[in-house]
C-alpha beads as a LAMMPS data file, in Angstrom:
LAMMPS data file: protein, C-alpha beads

405 atoms
404 bonds

1 atom types
1 bond types

-500.0 500.0 xlo xhi
-500.0 500.0 ylo yhi
-500.0 500.0 zlo zhi

Masses

1 110.0

Atoms # bond

1 1 1 224.239 -165.918 -221.272
2 1 1 220.627 -165.711 -220.049
3 1 1 220.033 -166.257 -216.347
4 1 1 216.681 -166.248 -214.598
5 1 1 216.129 -165.814 -210.874
6 1 1 214.331 -168.603 -209.050
7 1 1 212.447 -167.029 -206.169
8 1 1 211.006 -168.769 -203.124
9 1 1 207.244 -169.147 -203.684
10 1 1 204.734 -168.524 -200.914
11 1 1 204.026 -171.835 -199.099
12 1 1 200.845 -170.456 -197.603
13 1 1 199.123 -167.589 -195.858
14 1 1 200.989 -165.998 -192.900
15 1 1 204.333 -167.617 -193.837
16 1 1 206.932 -164.929 -194.572
17 1 1 210.178 -166.915 -194.691
18 1 1 211.590 -170.408 -195.147
19 1 1 214.867 -172.203 -194.475
20 1 1 216.748 -173.950 -197.271
21 1 1 216.925 -177.462 -195.777
22 1 1 218.835 -179.299 -198.501
23 1 1 220.058 -178.724 -202.020
24 1 1 219.463 -181.856 -204.055
25 1 1 221.833 -180.636 -206.803
26 1 1 225.289 -179.055 -206.785
27 1 1 226.370 -175.619 -207.910
28 1 1 226.908 -175.743 -211.683
29 1 1 224.769 -178.834 -212.272
30 1 1 222.507 -178.936 -215.289
31 1 1 218.839 -179.280 -214.245
32 1 1 215.657 -179.816 -216.210
33 1 1 212.348 -178.005 -215.882
34 1 1 210.202 -179.330 -212.996
35 1 1 213.117 -181.289 -211.526
36 1 1 213.088 -181.154 -207.709
37 1 1 216.271 -179.269 -206.809
38 1 1 215.842 -178.390 -203.114
39 1 1 213.814 -178.933 -199.966
40 1 1 212.720 -175.954 -197.863
41 1 1 211.343 -175.876 -194.315
42 1 1 208.427 -173.587 -193.557
43 1 1 206.641 -173.049 -190.245
44 1 1 204.260 -175.894 -191.038
45 1 1 205.895 -178.379 -193.402
46 1 1 208.836 -179.358 -195.572
47 1 1 208.221 -178.435 -199.201
48 1 1 209.964 -179.278 -202.466
49 1 1 211.375 -176.608 -204.776
50 1 1 211.234 -177.481 -208.485
51 1 1 213.273 -175.888 -211.277
52 1 1 211.256 -173.397 -213.290
53 1 1 213.398 -173.817 -216.414
54 1 1 216.132 -176.105 -217.757
55 1 1 219.726 -174.920 -217.525
56 1 1 222.853 -174.687 -215.376
57 1 1 222.204 -173.774 -211.761
58 1 1 224.014 -171.211 -209.612
59 1 1 223.131 -171.568 -205.928
60 1 1 222.558 -168.241 -204.169
61 1 1 221.077 -169.269 -200.796
62 1 1 223.083 -171.984 -199.072
63 1 1 221.636 -174.909 -197.097
64 1 1 220.620 -173.626 -193.674
65 1 1 220.027 -170.049 -194.868
66 1 1 216.767 -168.290 -194.023
67 1 1 215.194 -166.765 -197.143
68 1 1 212.193 -164.451 -197.282
69 1 1 209.270 -165.479 -199.460
70 1 1 210.027 -163.911 -202.841
71 1 1 213.768 -163.979 -202.166
72 1 1 216.192 -165.462 -204.702
73 1 1 217.170 -169.083 -204.013
74 1 1 219.249 -169.708 -207.139
75 1 1 219.934 -168.632 -210.723
76 1 1 219.369 -170.813 -213.788
77 1 1 221.377 -170.192 -216.976
78 1 1 218.863 -171.150 -219.651
79 1 1 221.462 -170.755 -222.411
80 1 1 223.487 -173.682 -221.075
81 1 1 223.217 -177.023 -222.814
82 1 1 222.981 -180.440 -221.210
83 1 1 226.304 -182.341 -220.965
84 1 1 226.818 -184.734 -223.864
85 1 1 225.716 -188.255 -223.032
86 1 1 224.215 -187.253 -219.702
87 1 1 220.741 -188.711 -219.091
88 1 1 218.079 -186.088 -218.475
89 1 1 216.571 -186.434 -214.982
90 1 1 212.858 -187.199 -214.930
91 1 1 210.585 -184.513 -213.437
92 1 1 210.165 -184.786 -209.631
93 1 1 212.534 -187.762 -209.602
94 1 1 215.222 -188.217 -206.990
95 1 1 218.319 -186.101 -207.659
96 1 1 221.025 -187.617 -209.803
97 1 1 224.725 -187.406 -209.073
98 1 1 226.599 -184.699 -210.935
99 1 1 227.493 -185.873 -214.421
100 1 1 231.147 -186.725 -214.820
101 1 1 233.280 -185.909 -217.846
102 1 1 233.577 -189.019 -219.985
103 1 1 235.414 -190.100 -223.146
104 1 1 233.608 -190.740 -226.402
105 1 1 230.357 -192.716 -225.941
106 1 1 230.723 -196.474 -225.902
107 1 1 228.204 -198.931 -227.355
108 1 1 227.193 -200.316 -223.946
109 1 1 224.619 -197.891 -222.456
110 1 1 224.905 -199.467 -218.977
111 1 1 228.465 -199.021 -217.635
112 1 1 229.739 -201.357 -214.973
113 1 1 228.743 -200.547 -211.388
114 1 1 232.399 -200.127 -210.485
115 1 1 232.529 -197.028 -212.688
116 1 1 230.019 -195.250 -210.417
117 1 1 231.506 -194.003 -207.163
118 1 1 227.976 -193.112 -206.012
119 1 1 226.942 -196.790 -205.778
120 1 1 225.361 -197.376 -202.358
121 1 1 225.927 -193.728 -201.420
122 1 1 222.790 -191.961 -200.122
123 1 1 221.572 -188.541 -201.220
124 1 1 221.586 -185.853 -198.486
125 1 1 217.870 -186.310 -197.764
126 1 1 218.172 -190.113 -197.748
127 1 1 221.197 -189.919 -195.438
128 1 1 219.264 -187.802 -192.916
129 1 1 216.306 -190.224 -192.844
130 1 1 218.703 -193.175 -192.509
131 1 1 220.490 -191.544 -189.575
132 1 1 217.204 -190.764 -187.804
133 1 1 216.033 -194.378 -188.164
134 1 1 219.438 -196.088 -187.614
135 1 1 219.393 -197.625 -191.092
136 1 1 222.653 -198.779 -192.697
137 1 1 223.424 -198.350 -196.399
138 1 1 223.796 -202.124 -196.707
139 1 1 220.110 -202.511 -195.765
140 1 1 218.819 -200.386 -198.655
141 1 1 218.862 -201.103 -202.395
142 1 1 219.544 -197.884 -204.320
143 1 1 217.504 -197.123 -207.440
144 1 1 219.313 -193.914 -208.415
145 1 1 222.027 -193.622 -211.056
146 1 1 224.826 -196.073 -210.297
147 1 1 222.939 -197.484 -207.319
148 1 1 222.653 -194.155 -205.483
149 1 1 220.228 -194.393 -202.548
150 1 1 217.301 -191.973 -202.779
151 1 1 214.772 -190.814 -200.211
152 1 1 212.092 -193.075 -201.717
153 1 1 214.455 -196.074 -201.470
154 1 1 214.827 -195.530 -197.711
155 1 1 211.081 -194.993 -197.172
156 1 1 210.341 -198.141 -199.169
157 1 1 212.839 -200.134 -197.091
158 1 1 211.350 -198.862 -193.822
159 1 1 207.797 -199.663 -194.936
160 1 1 209.021 -203.140 -195.853
161 1 1 209.902 -203.802 -192.219
162 1 1 213.707 -203.815 -192.206
163 1 1 215.411 -204.049 -188.831
164 1 1 216.619 -200.754 -187.394
165 1 1 218.104 -202.251 -184.237
166 1 1 221.703 -202.070 -185.414
167 1 1 222.518 -198.777 -183.697
168 1 1 226.230 -198.041 -184.090
169 1 1 228.267 -198.256 -180.898
170 1 1 229.565 -194.979 -179.520
171 1 1 232.804 -196.534 -178.299
172 1 1 232.644 -194.616 -175.032
173 1 1 233.061 -191.188 -176.670
174 1 1 231.407 -188.056 -175.275
175 1 1 230.959 -186.090 -178.480
176 1 1 228.282 -183.446 -178.869
177 1 1 226.510 -182.573 -182.088
178 1 1 224.649 -179.330 -182.708
179 1 1 222.003 -178.780 -185.351
180 1 1 220.070 -175.637 -186.113
181 1 1 216.389 -176.015 -185.308
182 1 1 214.182 -176.126 -188.376
183 1 1 211.370 -173.624 -188.812
184 1 1 208.926 -176.480 -188.275
185 1 1 210.504 -177.527 -184.962
186 1 1 210.710 -173.896 -183.757
187 1 1 207.060 -173.370 -184.619
188 1 1 206.040 -176.540 -182.784
189 1 1 207.988 -175.379 -179.724
190 1 1 206.394 -171.929 -179.786
191 1 1 202.879 -173.334 -180.196
192 1 1 203.227 -175.860 -177.378
193 1 1 204.557 -173.264 -174.922
194 1 1 201.832 -170.839 -176.000
195 1 1 199.104 -173.412 -175.370
196 1 1 200.433 -174.176 -171.891
197 1 1 200.594 -170.461 -171.062
198 1 1 197.300 -169.273 -172.568
199 1 1 194.822 -172.088 -171.860
200 1 1 193.352 -173.533 -168.677
201 1 1 194.254 -177.066 -169.732
202 1 1 193.024 -180.078 -167.773
203 1 1 192.992 -183.783 -168.623
204 1 1 190.363 -186.393 -167.790
205 1 1 190.867 -190.153 -168.189
206 1 1 188.799 -193.253 -168.781
207 1 1 189.344 -196.808 -169.979
208 1 1 187.775 -198.691 -172.861
209 1 1 187.185 -202.422 -173.233
210 1 1 188.389 -202.938 -176.818
211 1 1 187.089 -206.526 -177.085
212 1 1 183.884 -205.623 -179.021
213 1 1 185.808 -203.583 -181.614
214 1 1 188.485 -206.273 -181.900
215 1 1 185.829 -208.973 -182.378
216 1 1 184.107 -206.899 -185.065
217 1 1 187.413 -206.321 -186.877
218 1 1 188.335 -209.997 -186.731
219 1 1 184.949 -211.002 -188.160
220 1 1 184.829 -208.541 -191.057
221 1 1 188.419 -207.438 -191.758
222 1 1 188.946 -209.747 -194.745
223 1 1 185.636 -208.849 -196.389
224 1 1 186.171 -205.167 -195.585
225 1 1 189.653 -205.158 -197.104
226 1 1 188.489 -207.012 -200.221
227 1 1 185.482 -204.767 -200.779
228 1 1 187.036 -201.382 -199.933
229 1 1 190.706 -202.115 -200.771
230 1 1 191.803 -200.673 -197.426
231 1 1 192.384 -202.294 -194.030
232 1 1 189.971 -201.838 -191.152
233 1 1 191.882 -200.240 -188.281
234 1 1 191.073 -198.716 -184.910
235 1 1 191.353 -195.097 -186.080
236 1 1 188.089 -195.203 -188.059
237 1 1 186.156 -196.464 -185.015
238 1 1 187.630 -193.744 -182.782
239 1 1 186.988 -191.066 -185.394
240 1 1 183.349 -192.122 -185.840
241 1 1 182.853 -192.288 -182.064
242 1 1 184.386 -188.829 -181.632
243 1 1 182.177 -187.345 -184.372
244 1 1 179.038 -188.735 -182.722
245 1 1 180.096 -187.476 -179.282
246 1 1 180.869 -184.005 -180.675
247 1 1 177.241 -183.684 -181.801
248 1 1 176.113 -184.158 -178.207
249 1 1 178.811 -181.941 -176.669
250 1 1 179.342 -179.063 -179.147
251 1 1 181.596 -177.087 -176.780
252 1 1 184.284 -179.755 -177.254
253 1 1 184.201 -178.941 -180.986
254 1 1 184.355 -175.164 -180.470
255 1 1 187.128 -172.582 -180.086
256 1 1 187.644 -169.175 -178.503
257 1 1 188.244 -166.130 -180.724
258 1 1 188.674 -162.938 -178.726
259 1 1 185.606 -162.644 -176.542
260 1 1 183.505 -165.020 -178.647
261 1 1 183.017 -168.783 -178.708
262 1 1 182.885 -170.195 -182.240
263 1 1 180.790 -173.372 -182.528
264 1 1 181.120 -175.679 -185.542
265 1 1 178.315 -177.809 -186.973
266 1 1 180.891 -179.936 -188.818
267 1 1 183.786 -182.107 -187.662
268 1 1 187.200 -181.618 -189.271
269 1 1 189.290 -184.155 -187.375
270 1 1 193.041 -183.577 -187.096
271 1 1 195.136 -186.745 -186.920
272 1 1 198.573 -186.450 -185.293
273 1 1 201.159 -188.235 -187.480
274 1 1 204.871 -188.731 -186.857
275 1 1 206.852 -187.503 -189.894
276 1 1 210.619 -187.542 -190.578
277 1 1 210.949 -183.885 -189.539
278 1 1 208.565 -183.909 -186.587
279 1 1 204.929 -184.224 -185.609
280 1 1 202.411 -183.002 -188.195
281 1 1 198.630 -182.855 -187.865
282 1 1 196.825 -183.287 -191.201
283 1 1 193.050 -183.001 -191.278
284 1 1 190.200 -185.281 -192.343
285 1 1 187.607 -182.795 -193.610
286 1 1 183.917 -183.483 -192.843
287 1 1 184.793 -186.715 -191.060
288 1 1 181.276 -186.750 -189.586
289 1 1 179.897 -187.462 -193.072
290 1 1 182.326 -190.284 -193.888
291 1 1 181.999 -194.049 -193.675
292 1 1 184.543 -196.226 -191.888
293 1 1 186.148 -197.088 -195.242
294 1 1 186.413 -193.442 -196.288
295 1 1 188.044 -192.537 -192.974
296 1 1 190.546 -195.391 -193.231
297 1 1 191.485 -194.360 -196.787
298 1 1 191.899 -190.727 -195.706
299 1 1 194.175 -191.792 -192.829
300 1 1 196.342 -193.891 -195.175
301 1 1 196.612 -191.079 -197.739
302 1 1 197.548 -188.432 -195.155
303 1 1 200.033 -190.672 -193.321
304 1 1 201.768 -191.543 -196.611
305 1 1 202.049 -187.881 -197.563
306 1 1 203.396 -187.055 -194.098
307 1 1 206.139 -189.691 -194.309
308 1 1 207.151 -188.406 -197.752
309 1 1 206.993 -184.706 -196.716
310 1 1 204.344 -184.052 -199.371
311 1 1 201.568 -182.579 -197.232
312 1 1 200.208 -179.298 -198.568
313 1 1 199.651 -176.356 -196.222
314 1 1 195.860 -176.458 -196.644
315 1 1 195.883 -180.129 -195.549
316 1 1 197.179 -179.026 -192.135
317 1 1 195.290 -175.753 -191.708
318 1 1 192.088 -175.700 -189.690
319 1 1 190.654 -178.665 -187.848
320 1 1 188.117 -178.607 -185.018
321 1 1 189.293 -181.548 -182.866
322 1 1 192.446 -183.695 -182.726
323 1 1 193.104 -187.396 -182.144
324 1 1 196.620 -188.582 -181.286
325 1 1 197.687 -192.203 -180.914
326 1 1 200.644 -192.671 -178.596
327 1 1 199.825 -196.360 -178.388
328 1 1 201.695 -197.075 -181.621
329 1 1 204.884 -196.186 -179.727
330 1 1 203.945 -198.223 -176.643
331 1 1 202.534 -195.416 -174.488
332 1 1 200.164 -196.641 -171.780
333 1 1 199.009 -193.227 -170.546
334 1 1 199.782 -189.585 -171.331
335 1 1 198.336 -186.083 -171.149
336 1 1 198.238 -184.769 -174.736
337 1 1 198.590 -181.022 -175.329
338 1 1 195.768 -179.168 -177.065
339 1 1 196.297 -178.339 -180.737
340 1 1 195.479 -174.599 -180.692
341 1 1 193.161 -172.927 -181.531
342 1 1 191.144 -176.072 -180.886
343 1 1 189.794 -176.669 -177.399
344 1 1 190.309 -180.405 -176.921
345 1 1 192.383 -183.410 -177.976
346 1 1 191.809 -187.140 -177.486
347 1 1 194.776 -189.374 -176.695
348 1 1 194.687 -193.081 -177.578
349 1 1 197.129 -195.508 -175.949
350 1 1 198.290 -199.092 -176.246
351 1 1 195.978 -202.026 -175.639
352 1 1 196.946 -204.184 -172.652
353 1 1 195.234 -207.311 -171.381
354 1 1 194.219 -206.647 -167.788
355 1 1 191.918 -208.249 -165.214
356 1 1 188.605 -206.381 -164.968
357 1 1 185.364 -206.985 -163.101
358 1 1 182.521 -208.002 -165.449
359 1 1 179.141 -208.937 -163.956
360 1 1 180.777 -209.698 -160.619
361 1 1 183.474 -211.904 -162.168
362 1 1 187.156 -211.136 -162.774
363 1 1 187.952 -211.597 -166.455
364 1 1 190.860 -210.710 -168.741
365 1 1 190.040 -208.067 -171.332
366 1 1 192.062 -205.957 -173.817
367 1 1 191.867 -202.524 -172.215
368 1 1 192.947 -199.094 -173.434
369 1 1 193.315 -195.929 -171.406
370 1 1 191.998 -192.827 -173.176
371 1 1 192.709 -189.223 -172.203
372 1 1 190.896 -186.009 -173.084
373 1 1 192.845 -182.778 -172.592
374 1 1 190.574 -179.744 -172.791
375 1 1 190.479 -175.985 -172.275
376 1 1 188.516 -175.389 -169.060
377 1 1 187.717 -171.828 -170.186
378 1 1 185.205 -173.191 -172.690
379 1 1 184.584 -176.818 -171.635
380 1 1 183.231 -177.640 -168.173
381 1 1 184.006 -180.818 -166.265
382 1 1 180.528 -182.193 -166.926
383 1 1 180.998 -181.815 -170.671
384 1 1 184.528 -183.235 -170.755
385 1 1 183.635 -186.296 -168.687
386 1 1 180.352 -186.778 -170.539
387 1 1 182.126 -186.593 -173.904
388 1 1 184.708 -189.216 -172.914
389 1 1 182.025 -191.501 -171.433
390 1 1 180.056 -191.244 -174.685
391 1 1 183.146 -192.208 -176.715
392 1 1 183.632 -195.176 -174.357
393 1 1 180.002 -196.295 -174.794
394 1 1 180.205 -196.159 -178.584
395 1 1 183.456 -198.148 -178.714
396 1 1 182.272 -200.805 -176.256
397 1 1 179.066 -201.237 -178.256
398 1 1 180.098 -200.413 -181.858
399 1 1 176.625 -201.244 -183.185
400 1 1 175.645 -197.847 -181.785
401 1 1 177.894 -196.246 -184.418
402 1 1 175.771 -197.795 -187.170
403 1 1 172.403 -197.236 -185.506
404 1 1 173.102 -193.727 -184.214
405 1 1 171.904 -194.495 -180.676

Bonds

1 1 1 2
2 1 2 3
3 1 3 4
4 1 4 5
5 1 5 6
6 1 6 7
7 1 7 8
8 1 8 9
9 1 9 10
10 1 10 11
11 1 11 12
12 1 12 13
13 1 13 14
14 1 14 15
15 1 15 16
16 1 16 17
17 1 17 18
18 1 18 19
19 1 19 20
20 1 20 21
21 1 21 22
22 1 22 23
23 1 23 24
24 1 24 25
25 1 25 26
26 1 26 27
27 1 27 28
28 1 28 29
29 1 29 30
30 1 30 31
31 1 31 32
32 1 32 33
33 1 33 34
34 1 34 35
35 1 35 36
36 1 36 37
37 1 37 38
38 1 38 39
39 1 39 40
40 1 40 41
41 1 41 42
42 1 42 43
43 1 43 44
44 1 44 45
45 1 45 46
46 1 46 47
47 1 47 48
48 1 48 49
49 1 49 50
50 1 50 51
51 1 51 52
52 1 52 53
53 1 53 54
54 1 54 55
55 1 55 56
56 1 56 57
57 1 57 58
58 1 58 59
59 1 59 60
60 1 60 61
61 1 61 62
62 1 62 63
63 1 63 64
64 1 64 65
65 1 65 66
66 1 66 67
67 1 67 68
68 1 68 69
69 1 69 70
70 1 70 71
71 1 71 72
72 1 72 73
73 1 73 74
74 1 74 75
75 1 75 76
76 1 76 77
77 1 77 78
78 1 78 79
79 1 79 80
80 1 80 81
81 1 81 82
82 1 82 83
83 1 83 84
84 1 84 85
85 1 85 86
86 1 86 87
87 1 87 88
88 1 88 89
89 1 89 90
90 1 90 91
91 1 91 92
92 1 92 93
93 1 93 94
94 1 94 95
95 1 95 96
96 1 96 97
97 1 97 98
98 1 98 99
99 1 99 100
100 1 100 101
101 1 101 102
102 1 102 103
103 1 103 104
104 1 104 105
105 1 105 106
106 1 106 107
107 1 107 108
108 1 108 109
109 1 109 110
110 1 110 111
111 1 111 112
112 1 112 113
113 1 113 114
114 1 114 115
115 1 115 116
116 1 116 117
117 1 117 118
118 1 118 119
119 1 119 120
120 1 120 121
121 1 121 122
122 1 122 123
123 1 123 124
124 1 124 125
125 1 125 126
126 1 126 127
127 1 127 128
128 1 128 129
129 1 129 130
130 1 130 131
131 1 131 132
132 1 132 133
133 1 133 134
134 1 134 135
135 1 135 136
136 1 136 137
137 1 137 138
138 1 138 139
139 1 139 140
140 1 140 141
141 1 141 142
142 1 142 143
143 1 143 144
144 1 144 145
145 1 145 146
146 1 146 147
147 1 147 148
148 1 148 149
149 1 149 150
150 1 150 151
151 1 151 152
152 1 152 153
153 1 153 154
154 1 154 155
155 1 155 156
156 1 156 157
157 1 157 158
158 1 158 159
159 1 159 160
160 1 160 161
161 1 161 162
162 1 162 163
163 1 163 164
164 1 164 165
165 1 165 166
166 1 166 167
167 1 167 168
168 1 168 169
169 1 169 170
170 1 170 171
171 1 171 172
172 1 172 173
173 1 173 174
174 1 174 175
175 1 175 176
176 1 176 177
177 1 177 178
178 1 178 179
179 1 179 180
180 1 180 181
181 1 181 182
182 1 182 183
183 1 183 184
184 1 184 185
185 1 185 186
186 1 186 187
187 1 187 188
188 1 188 189
189 1 189 190
190 1 190 191
191 1 191 192
192 1 192 193
193 1 193 194
194 1 194 195
195 1 195 196
196 1 196 197
197 1 197 198
198 1 198 199
199 1 199 200
200 1 200 201
201 1 201 202
202 1 202 203
203 1 203 204
204 1 204 205
205 1 205 206
206 1 206 207
207 1 207 208
208 1 208 209
209 1 209 210
210 1 210 211
211 1 211 212
212 1 212 213
213 1 213 214
214 1 214 215
215 1 215 216
216 1 216 217
217 1 217 218
218 1 218 219
219 1 219 220
220 1 220 221
221 1 221 222
222 1 222 223
223 1 223 224
224 1 224 225
225 1 225 226
226 1 226 227
227 1 227 228
228 1 228 229
229 1 229 230
230 1 230 231
231 1 231 232
232 1 232 233
233 1 233 234
234 1 234 235
235 1 235 236
236 1 236 237
237 1 237 238
238 1 238 239
239 1 239 240
240 1 240 241
241 1 241 242
242 1 242 243
243 1 243 244
244 1 244 245
245 1 245 246
246 1 246 247
247 1 247 248
248 1 248 249
249 1 249 250
250 1 250 251
251 1 251 252
252 1 252 253
253 1 253 254
254 1 254 255
255 1 255 256
256 1 256 257
257 1 257 258
258 1 258 259
259 1 259 260
260 1 260 261
261 1 261 262
262 1 262 263
263 1 263 264
264 1 264 265
265 1 265 266
266 1 266 267
267 1 267 268
268 1 268 269
269 1 269 270
270 1 270 271
271 1 271 272
272 1 272 273
273 1 273 274
274 1 274 275
275 1 275 276
276 1 276 277
277 1 277 278
278 1 278 279
279 1 279 280
280 1 280 281
281 1 281 282
282 1 282 283
283 1 283 284
284 1 284 285
285 1 285 286
286 1 286 287
287 1 287 288
288 1 288 289
289 1 289 290
290 1 290 291
291 1 291 292
292 1 292 293
293 1 293 294
294 1 294 295
295 1 295 296
296 1 296 297
297 1 297 298
298 1 298 299
299 1 299 300
300 1 300 301
301 1 301 302
302 1 302 303
303 1 303 304
304 1 304 305
305 1 305 306
306 1 306 307
307 1 307 308
308 1 308 309
309 1 309 310
310 1 310 311
311 1 311 312
312 1 312 313
313 1 313 314
314 1 314 315
315 1 315 316
316 1 316 317
317 1 317 318
318 1 318 319
319 1 319 320
320 1 320 321
321 1 321 322
322 1 322 323
323 1 323 324
324 1 324 325
325 1 325 326
326 1 326 327
327 1 327 328
328 1 328 329
329 1 329 330
330 1 330 331
331 1 331 332
332 1 332 333
333 1 333 334
334 1 334 335
335 1 335 336
336 1 336 337
337 1 337 338
338 1 338 339
339 1 339 340
340 1 340 341
341 1 341 342
342 1 342 343
343 1 343 344
344 1 344 345
345 1 345 346
346 1 346 347
347 1 347 348
348 1 348 349
349 1 349 350
350 1 350 351
351 1 351 352
352 1 352 353
353 1 353 354
354 1 354 355
355 1 355 356
356 1 356 357
357 1 357 358
358 1 358 359
359 1 359 360
360 1 360 361
361 1 361 362
362 1 362 363
363 1 363 364
364 1 364 365
365 1 365 366
366 1 366 367
367 1 367 368
368 1 368 369
369 1 369 370
370 1 370 371
371 1 371 372
372 1 372 373
373 1 373 374
374 1 374 375
375 1 375 376
376 1 376 377
377 1 377 378
378 1 378 379
379 1 379 380
380 1 380 381
381 1 381 382
382 1 382 383
383 1 383 384
384 1 384 385
385 1 385 386
386 1 386 387
387 1 387 388
388 1 388 389
389 1 389 390
390 1 390 391
391 1 391 392
392 1 392 393
393 1 393 394
394 1 394 395
395 1 395 396
396 1 396 397
397 1 397 398
398 1 398 399
399 1 399 400
400 1 400 401
401 1 401 402
402 1 402 403
403 1 403 404
404 1 404 405
């Protein structure tokens, strides 16, 4: 018997431990090299753990255990052989149900669905996502062995627009359920409290007439989508406007380190994205040098990775300024919290048709409230208000974004 130790790799600099979130295989299962066997939570993201070799697995650290980087997660017996007739799982594919003992092989390679007790049964990761989004098993078509529902099946169903309104009735019970906080959630909590306690945070507000941007999108969205193979959304306009305003108000793009102020001559824009395990903030590097199409593609790529828990640590490390869009959830106004060590964050909100005065006449316009939370230690009121006014000007006259005026 030859067993190797599978140790927890380092997810990134400054991370010393992780939590085993889920085992995607069972103790004693036969796994293949590069097969995803577990998910682990670090301070910054959920990562996948892949088998280093093929063999029978012995689980050492149980789900929910905290394991130091370099600690042993499991053992793999490389001398073990795959069960006869069992299909080998594809690398990085969704976990298969444990192979069952079977009689001599039969000519038909596709047994009847009734022979698979896993049909319609979700994997642990899929079950968690389904519970969080109130999705029923009957609403998802499983692609795993015997119809087993995988994580990708649930994500595909959600992206397809299935209804999640069928929340099960509680029946008047008063049950409580306790779950251990993940490393990611604990880190978010610590960072938010730290920001409130260590910064002089203020928020300034303004409103933007979104009609010019909406007219521009309506006129060019089909041609834009056909030419660039990506949709033209609001985020690219806001990102471009922010990048232009940061050039005029560099303190908004700076940060405090000790007794020094660090100014940046580039704009790495963090985009707040809601992921299955919590809010993550991936970064669009050098957004100031990108076109609208490049920004839109970057947003799509990062949002997809966030939903699938595939963001790498370096994709969330750094950033000079953050944009968060509470409008997608229906928020009309909020005071976003600074994403430390940055010094400011812009909050977008939903667009509501409201009566406004234009050239002495009351007209209906699609209006959006915008909020800038900033650290008053480094950014003065003149700079914060001026920055937000400049963003407003650029969005209400988007030709300025192209002409640089």
